[in-house]
C-alpha positions in Angstrom: 0.1 0.0 0.0 1.5 3.3 -0.7 2.1 5.9 2.0 0.6 8.6 -0.3 -3.2 9.0 -0.5 -4.9 11.1 -2.9 -7.6 13.7 -1.3 -10.5 11.7 -2.7 -9.2 8.4 -1.4 -11.2 6.7 1.7 -9.9 6.5 5.1 -6.5 4.5 5.2 -6.7 1.2 6.3 -5.8 0.8 10.0 -4.8 -2.6 11.3 -7.2 -4.6 13.8 -5.0 -4.5 16.4 -5.1 -0.7 16.3 -9.0 -0.4 15.3 -10.3 -2.5 18.1 -7.7 -0.9 21.0 -10.0 -1.0 24.2 -11.5 2.6 24.4 -13.6 1.6 27.6 -13.0 -0.9 30.6 -15.7 -3.1 29.6 -14.0 -3.9 26.3 -11.0 -5.0 28.0 -11.2 -8.8 28.4 -9.9 -10.9 30.6 -8.6 -8.7 33.3 -11.7 -8.4 35.6 -10.1 -8.4 39.0 -7.7 -5.4 37.7 -10.9 -3.4 36.5 -12.8 -4.2 39.9 -9.9 -3.0 41.9 -9.8 0.2 40.1 -13.4 0.9 39.9 -13.4 0.5 44.0 -10.7 2.7 44.5 -12.0 5.3 42.4 -15.3 5.3 44.1 -13.5 5.4 47.4 -11.2 7.9 46.3 -8.0 6.0 47.0 -6.1 6.4 44.4 -2.4 5.3 44.5 0.0 7.8 43.0 1.7 5.3 40.9 0.7 2.4 39.2 2.9 -0.6 37.6 1.0 -2.8 35.1 3.1 -5.9 33.8 2.4 -9.1 31.5 3.4 -10.5 28.6 3.3 -9.0 25.2 -0.4 -7.9 24.1 -2.6 -8.3 26.9 -3.0 -4.8 27.1 -0.7 -2.9 29.5 -0.5 0.4 27.4 -4.1 0.3 26.9 -4.7 0.1 30.4 -2.4 3.1 31.4 -4.4 5.2 28.8 -7.8 4.1 30.3 -6.7 5.0 33.6 -5.8 8.3 32.4 -9.2 8.3 31.1 -11.0 7.8 34.0 -8.8 9.7 36.2 -9.2 13.0 34.0 -12.8 12.6 32.7 -15.2 15.3 33.2 -18.4 14.1 31.7 -20.3 15.3 28.5 -21.3 18.1 30.6 -18.1 19.2 31.7 -19.1 18.7 35.5 -17.9 15.2 35.9 -15.4 13.4 38.3 -13.1 10.6 38.3 -14.8 7.3 37.0 -14.4 3.8 35.9 -16.7 4.4 33.0 -15.1 7.4 31.1 -17.5 9.1 28.5 -15.0 9.1 25.7 -17.2 12.2 24.5 -15.6 14.7 26.3 -12.3 16.8 25.5 -9.8 15.1 27.6 -11.3 11.7 26.8 -11.1 12.5 23.4 -7.4 14.0 23.4 -6.4 11.1 25.4 -7.5 8.7 23.1 -5.9 10.4 20.0 -2.7 11.0 22.1 -2.3 14.8 21.9 -3.5 15.7 25.4 -0.7 18.0 26.8 -1.0 16.8 30.5 -1.0 12.7 29.3 2.7 12.3 28.5 3.6 8.8 27.2 7.6 7.9 27.2 9.2 4.6 25.5 11.7 4.1 28.0 13.7 1.7 25.6 14.6 5.1 23.9 15.1 7.5 26.9 16.8 5.3 29.7 19.3 7.6 30.9 19.3 9.9 34.0 18.9 13.2 31.7 15.4 12.1 30.6 14.3 11.5 34.0 15.3 14.6 35.4 13.3 16.3 32.9 10.2 14.3 34.5 11.3 15.6 37.8 11.4 19.1 36.9 8.3 18.9 34.9 6.1 17.6 38.0 6.5 20.4 40.1 4.1 22.4 37.8 0.4 22.0 38.0 -1.4 20.3 34.9 -2.6 22.9 32.2 -6.1 21.4 31.5 -6.5 18.2 33.0 -7.2 17.1 36.9 -4.0 15.3 36.7 -0.8 15.0 35.0 -0.2 11.6 34.1 3.1 9.9 32.9 3.2 6.6 31.1 6.4 5.1 31.0 6.3 1.9 28.6 9.0 -0.6 29.5 9.9 0.9 32.3 12.8 -1.8 33.0 14.6 -0.7 30.4 15.8 2.6 32.5 19.2 2.5 33.4 20.3 2.0 37.2 21.1 6.0 37.8 17.4 6.8 36.2 15.6 4.6 38.5 17.3 6.2 41.6 16.7 9.6 40.4 13.0 8.9 40.2 13.0 7.3 43.6 12.0 10.3 45.6 9.7 11.8 43.3 8.1 8.4 42.7 7.7 8.1 46.3 6.0 11.6 47.5 5.0 12.8 43.9 2.6 16.1 44.1 -0.9 15.3 44.6 -2.1 16.2 40.9 0.7 13.5 39.6 0.3 9.9 38.7 2.8 7.6 37.4 2.0 4.7 35.2 4.1 2.0 34.3 4.2 -0.9 31.7 6.6 -3.8 31.5 6.8 -7.4 30.2 10.0 -7.8 32.6 9.2 -7.1 35.7 11.9 -8.8 37.6 14.4 -6.5 36.2 12.6 -3.6 37.9 14.2 -2.8 41.2 12.4 -3.7 44.6 12.8 0.1 45.7 10.6 0.9 42.6 8.5 -1.9 43.0 7.4 -1.3 46.8 6.2 2.4 45.7 3.9 1.3 43.1 0.5 -0.5 43.2 1.2 -3.3 41.1 -1.6 -5.1 38.6 -0.4 -8.5 36.9 -2.6 -8.8 33.5 -3.2 -12.3 32.9 -2.8 -14.3 29.5 -6.3 -14.6 27.9 -7.4 -18.3 27.7 -7.8 -19.4 24.1 -11.2 -20.0 24.4 -12.0 -16.3 25.2 -9.6 -15.0 22.4 -11.4 -17.1 20.0 -14.9 -15.8 21.1 -13.5 -12.0 20.9 -12.1 -13.0 17.3 -15.7 -14.4 16.3 -17.0 -11.1 17.2 -14.4 -9.0 15.4 -14.8 -11.2 12.4 -18.8 -10.2 12.4 -17.9 -6.6 12.8 -15.8 -7.0 9.6 -18.3 -8.9 7.6 -15.7 -11.8 7.3 -16.8 -15.5 7.7 -14.4 -17.3 10.0 -14.4 -21.2 10.8 -14.4 -21.5 14.1 -11.6 -24.3 14.1 -9.6 -21.6 11.9 -10.4 -18.9 15.3 -9.2 -21.8 17.5 -5.8 -22.3 15.7 -5.5 -18.3 15.7 -5.8 -18.0 19.5 -3.8 -21.1 20.3 -1.0 -19.4 18.2 -1.6 -16.2 20.1 -0.3 -17.5 23.3 -2.5 -15.4 25.3 -1.7 -12.3 23.6 -4.8 -10.4 22.0 -2.3 -8.1 20.0 -0.4 -10.9 18.4 -3.9 -12.8 17.5 -5.2 -9.8 16.0 -2.1 -9.6 13.4 -2.5 -13.3 12.6 -6.4 -12.7 12.1 -5.2 -9.5 9.7 -3.0 -11.8 7.9 -5.4 -14.6 7.5 -8.2 -12.4 6.3 -5.4 -11.1 3.8 -4.5 -14.8 2.8 -8.2 -15.8 2.5 -10.3 -16.2 -0.7 -12.8 -13.9 -0.6 -14.3 -13.2 3.0 -14.1 -16.6 4.5 -11.1 -17.6 6.7 -10.9 -21.5 6.7 -9.1 -23.7 8.9 -6.7 -25.4 6.2 -5.8 -22.0 5.3 -4.7 -20.7 8.5 -2.7 -23.9 9.5 -0.9 -23.5 5.8 -0.1 -19.9 6.7 1.0 -20.7 10.2 3.1 -23.5 9.1 0.8 -25.7 11.3 0.5 -29.6 11.2 -3.2 -30.8 10.7 -3.9 -31.8 14.2 -5.9 -34.7 12.6 -3.1 -36.1 10.6 -1.1 -35.7 13.9 -3.4 -38.0 15.9 -2.8 -40.6 12.9 0.7 -40.4 13.2 0.4 -40.7 17.0 -1.7 -44.0 16.5 0.6 -45.2 14.0 3.7 -44.7 16.5 1.4 -46.7 19.2 0.9 -49.4 17.0 4.7 -49.7 15.8 3.9 -49.0 12.4 7.2 -47.7 11.2 6.6 -47.1 7.2 3.2 -45.5 7.9 5.0 -43.1 10.5 7.7 -42.4 7.9 4.9 -41.5 5.2 2.8 -39.3 7.3 5.7 -37.4 8.7 6.8 -36.8 4.8 3.4 -36.1 3.8 3.4 -33.3 6.5 6.7 -32.0 5.3 5.7 -32.1 1.8 2.6 -29.8 2.8 5.2 -27.1 4.0 5.1 -28.4 8.0 8.5 -27.7 9.4 9.8 -31.0 11.5 10.1 -29.5 15.0 6.3 -28.2 14.4 5.1 -31.8 14.2 7.0 -32.7 17.1 5.5 -30.1 18.9 2.1 -31.1 18.1 2.8 -34.8 19.2 4.0 -33.3 22.6 0.7 -31.0 22.8 -1.3 -34.2 22.3 0.7 -36.3 24.9 0.1 -33.5 27.2 -3.4 -33.3 26.5 -4.0 -36.9 26.9 -2.0 -36.9 30.6 -4.3 -33.8 31.5 -7.3 -35.9 30.4 -6.1 -38.8 32.4 -5.4 -36.8 35.4 -8.0 -34.0 35.6 -10.6 -35.3 33.3 -10.6 -31.8 31.5 -9.6 -30.6 28.2 -8.7 -27.6 26.3 -12.2 -25.9 25.4 -10.8 -24.5 22.3 -10.6 -28.1 20.9 -12.8 -29.7 18.8 -15.2 -32.6 19.9 -13.2 -35.0 17.6 -10.3 -34.2 19.4 -11.4 -34.3 23.0 -12.9 -37.6 22.4 -9.6 -39.1 21.0 -7.9 -37.8 23.7 -10.2 -39.0 26.5 -10.0 -42.7 24.5 -6.3 -42.7 24.8 -6.4 -41.6 28.7 -8.5 -44.4 29.1 -6.0 -47.0 27.6 -2.5 -45.7 27.9 -0.8 -45.7 31.4 1.3 -43.5 33.1 4.5 -45.0 32.3 4.2 -45.1 28.6 3.1 -41.5 28.9 5.8 -40.4 30.6 8.3 -42.3 28.0 6.6 -40.7 25.0 7.1 -37.2 26.6 10.5 -37.6 27.3 11.8 -39.5 24.1 9.6 -36.8 22.1 11.2 -34.0 24.3 14.6 -35.5 23.4 13.6 -35.8 19.8 12.4 -32.3 19.4 15.8 -30.9 20.8 17.9 -32.7 18.4 15.5 -31.7 15.3 16.1 -28.3 16.3 19.9 -28.2 16.4 20.5 -31.1 13.5 21.7 -30.0 10.1 19.2 -32.0 8.5 16.1 -31.6 10.7 13.6 -33.9 8.6 16.2 -36.9 8.9 16.4 -36.2 12.5 12.6 -36.2 12.8 12.6 -39.4 11.3 14.7 -41.2 13.1 13.3 -39.6 16.4 10.0 -41.2 15.6 11.6 -44.5 14.6 12.8 -44.6 18.3 9.4 -44.0 19.4 8.2 -46.8 16.9 10.6 -49.7 18.3 10.4 -48.3 21.8 6.7 -49.2 21.5 7.4 -52.9 20.9 9.6 -53.2 23.9 8.3 -54.7 27.2 6.9 -52.6 29.7 9.7 -52.4 32.5 7.5 -53.2 35.5 6.3 -56.3 33.5 9.8 -57.1 32.7 11.0 -57.0 36.5 7.3 -58.9 37.4 8.5 -61.6 34.5 12.1 -62.0 35.8 10.5 -62.5 39.7 8.5 -65.1 38.4 11.4 -66.9 36.5 13.4 -66.7 39.8 10.7 -68.2 41.4 10.1 -71.0 39.2 14.1 -71.6 39.7 13.8 -72.2 43.2 14.4 -75.6 44.4 11.3 -77.8 45.5 10.7 -78.2 48.9 11.9 -81.7 50.7 9.8 -84.5 50.7 8.3 -83.4 47.0 9.3 -84.9 43.7 11.6 -82.5 41.9 10.6 -81.4 38.2 12.7 -80.1 35.6 11.6 -76.3 35.2 10.4 -75.3 32.2 12.3 -72.3 30.0 11.7 -69.2 30.9 9.9 -67.8 28.1 11.4 -64.5 26.6 9.2 -61.0 27.5 6.2 -60.9 24.8 6.8 -57.5 23.0 3.7 -55.4 23.8 3.1 -51.8 22.4 3.0 -48.4 24.7 -0.6 -48.6 24.8 -1.5 -51.1 27.2 -4.5 -53.2 26.6 -7.6 -52.3 28.6 -8.7 -54.9 31.5 -12.2 -55.9 31.5 -13.8 -53.8 34.6 -15.3 -56.8 36.5 -12.4 -58.9 36.0 -10.3 -59.1 39.5 -6.8 -58.4 39.3 -4.1 -60.2 41.1 -4.3 -63.8 43.0 -4.8 -64.0 46.8 -2.5 -65.8 48.7 -2.9 -68.2 51.5 0.5 -66.8 53.6 -0.8 -64.7 56.8 0.0 -60.8 56.8 -0.9 -58.2 58.8 -3.5 -55.8 56.7 -4.7 -52.5 57.7 -7.8 -52.7 59.9 -10.2 -51.1 57.3 -10.3 -49.2 54.1 -9.6 -45.7 55.4 -6.3 -47.1 57.3 -5.3 -48.8 53.8 -5.7 -45.3 52.3 -3.5 -43.5 55.2 -1.1 -46.2 54.5 -0.6 -45.8 50.8 -0.7 -42.0 51.5 2.2 -42.4 54.1 4.1 -44.3 51.5 4.2 -41.3 49.2 1.6 -42.6 46.9 -0.7 -39.5 47.2 -2.1 -39.3 43.9 -3.5 -43.0 44.3 -4.4 -42.4 47.7 -6.4 -39.1 46.9 -8.3 -41.1 44.0 -9.4 -43.8 46.7 -10.2 -41.5 49.1 -12.2 -39.1 46.9 -13.4 -41.0 43.8 -14.4 -44.6 45.1 -17.0 -46.2 47.2 -16.0 -49.5 49.2 -18.4 -52.4 48.2 -16.4 -54.9 50.5 -13.0 -55.0 52.2 -12.0 -58.5 53.2 -7.8 -58.8 52.8 -6.3 -59.5 50.6 -9.6 -58.8 48.5 -10.8 -55.3 47.9 -14.2 -54.6 45.9 -14.8 -50.9 45.0 -17.4 -49.1 43.2 -16.0 -46.1 40.9 -17.7 -42.8 41.3 -15.8 -40.9 38.9 -14.3 -42.0 35.4 -11.6 -44.5 35.9 -8.9 -45.7 33.6 -9.2 -49.6 32.7 -6.0 -50.7 34.3 -6.9 -49.0 37.6 -7.5 -52.4 39.3 -4.2 -54.0 37.9 -2.4 -50.6 39.0 -4.1 -50.8 42.2 -3.1 -54.4 43.0 0.7 -53.8 41.9 0.7 -51.1 44.3 -0.7 -52.9 47.1 1.6 -55.7 46.7 4.3 -53.6 46.6 3.6 -51.9 49.9 2.0 -55.0 51.6 3.9 -57.9 50.4 0.9 -59.7 49.7 -1.1 -60.2 46.8 -4.5 -58.7 46.5 -7.7 -59.5 44.3 -8.9 -55.9 43.1 -11.9 -55.4 41.2 -14.4 -52.6 40.1 -18.1 -53.1 40.2 -21.6 -51.8 40.4 -24.0 -52.5 43.2 -24.5 -51.1 47.0 -21.4 -49.4 48.3 -20.6 -47.2 51.1 -19.8 -43.0 50.6 -16.4 -42.1 49.5 -14.2 -41.2 52.5 -14.2 -37.6 51.2 -18.0 -38.1 51.4 -18.0 -39.5 54.8 -15.9 -36.6 56.2 -18.3 -34.0 54.6 -21.1 -36.0 56.4 -19.3 -35.8 59.5 -18.8 -32.4 59.3 -22.0 -31.3 58.8 -23.5 -33.2 62.0 -20.8 -31.8 63.9 -21.9 -28.4 62.4 -25.3 -29.0 63.1 -24.9 -30.1 66.6 -22.9 -27.2 67.5 -25.8 -24.7 66.0 -28.5 -26.6 67.9 -26.7 -26.5 71.1 -28.8 -24.1 73.7 -26.0 -21.6 74.1 -25.6 -21.3 70.5 -29.1 -20.8 69.9 -29.2 -17.9 72.9 -26.2 -16.3 71.1 -27.9 -16.2 68.1 -31.2 -15.1 69.1 -29.1 -12.4 70.8 -27.3 -11.3 67.6 -29.5 -12.3 64.6 -26.7 -11.1 62.0 -24.2 -13.6 64.1 -22.8 -16.5 61.6 -20.9 -19.7 62.7 -17.4 -19.2 60.9 -15.3 -21.7 62.4 -15.3 -24.0 65.7 -12.9 -26.1 68.0 -14.4 -29.0 69.5 -13.2 -29.6 73.3 -12.2 -33.1 73.4 -12.3 -32.8 77.4 -15.7 -31.6 77.4 -16.7 -34.2 75.0 -15.7 -36.9 77.4 
């Protein structure tokens, strides 16, 4: 586009990041806590003399600083208004600040004004009252770029500025700001914007621009923005220019960003888990031929493995994901154990580092994925130890008085893929033993034992997510109250054998079961609370003070006895 515009030409195009810069606090997305704090401070006339805004690029630090300047200097359409969290945008101070021409709102880029002389000019100027505004406001962007001597020169003025002066600092690297400056400012940490919220914001902007955008395309842009509104709007601007007509398609965005097809990545991971080397190489080459960088493919695989692990632990997934992708991750989470997932993550991480430094990235990526393929055919370390233990037991000498039989040769470990085969839910896992052992007295004591041995995740799941059907050590039957991996009974039986030395028979099933230990604790807490509230002394206190509430209590064991 040419820099010169004829007199008859329309208004020059403004990029989306500037066109949709927030003009009101209500348009500032994802920073509700900060807006609430500022609103309360303005209403109660408890305004700080200096504010520090920190956060990653593009989350709205400079925009927020300008909004604060507006809020402090707005006089309303009638010219009689005071400071407000909802500036009118119509009065002269609001318009002048929005256009960057207000004489009392001074913006300075610390990256190009780093010296003590620049700060000395500010120190000299703050002594004079504002020309036409209520407050003289200094907005210093990237304040961490100031030199040490410049910071030191600013300290005294920053601590005791004249009542008509406010300082607004913005920085992406708050750790570089001296503590002496931080202690003199009211600090606001602006958060990264979640991907689903960004996608909704971009959808609204696309509607305003009369652009039809596929939801998956907006989700890709939001994910690539990494929490930055400005970065996302720049990518959306580029995607609109890249699109054919007024439709932004996911395939075009993926091609523009050099991203691999997430569906193709899922297929690639499926081939890896199945140990299909030729299919893995063909899938990687297909992505490479489409223009996707090998490192991008490995990053997508890492994201997928991370998503499976989160789905397995927290039963949650990224809201920006498609339904198909969410179902695929949940399916893998139900079939893959933590051991295989950990190995996948570590080997992919090592492979990514090799690809990023290799002179031949595609070849390095192929070798990294082939390592994964052949690692999937190796036995699980836990299964290998178990088989070796069984072999050692079978080689032990027979007890006296019994015929000695020739031990059979141990079979070599059977190759199993990384994806563990699911166990039937009702199928008991482990074998009961006849030798005596000293089991925990009850199920609660068993959970305490597991937690005391450092198995906190397993103990938490047994405490919160299962109900006890029967406890007859070494037999244990549970009813799942939340989604459980298919291999949970096997894993639990293995851990119990390690902790108690006995082989346990563990099964999951339906039927009548006791509430979970967490539910029992909550019920006991509720009964104790109701008992206290019904006590005559407490009733008398509540009648005397109707607004009183029971916030906390402590039971006196001596009194109870």
